[in-house]
C-alpha angles and dihedrals in degrees: 000000000000114000121208114257095226110016117196112236096189144321125231139155092003093308131116115212115203146133137220119248096218104044136100118316096234109109110258143137134222120221122199121196133173093269103036146313143269139197123219128196114222095190137094083359133344106269140150110261099180141339137195125189101348121121123235089257092052091048091050091050093046090049090050090052093047089052092046094049101033093120091054090047093049091047092050091047094052092043093050097043096042091067 
């Protein structure tokens, strides 16, 4: 079975939430918006890892969505990487 390299977990508020299949093993999610992208750690706590091009308001909204959907993100991560 061939797995997608960067599966989309969900889309909301103009953001795409996804991860890369061949990246570091620490649980995280990438968020792509119209103006840039960010990466958020989910462990040990939800935190911004890096950001390029997003405004403070966009980062705040992306963080809120990561927090709101963290169970969905974690489930998608474990399902994808357990294959």
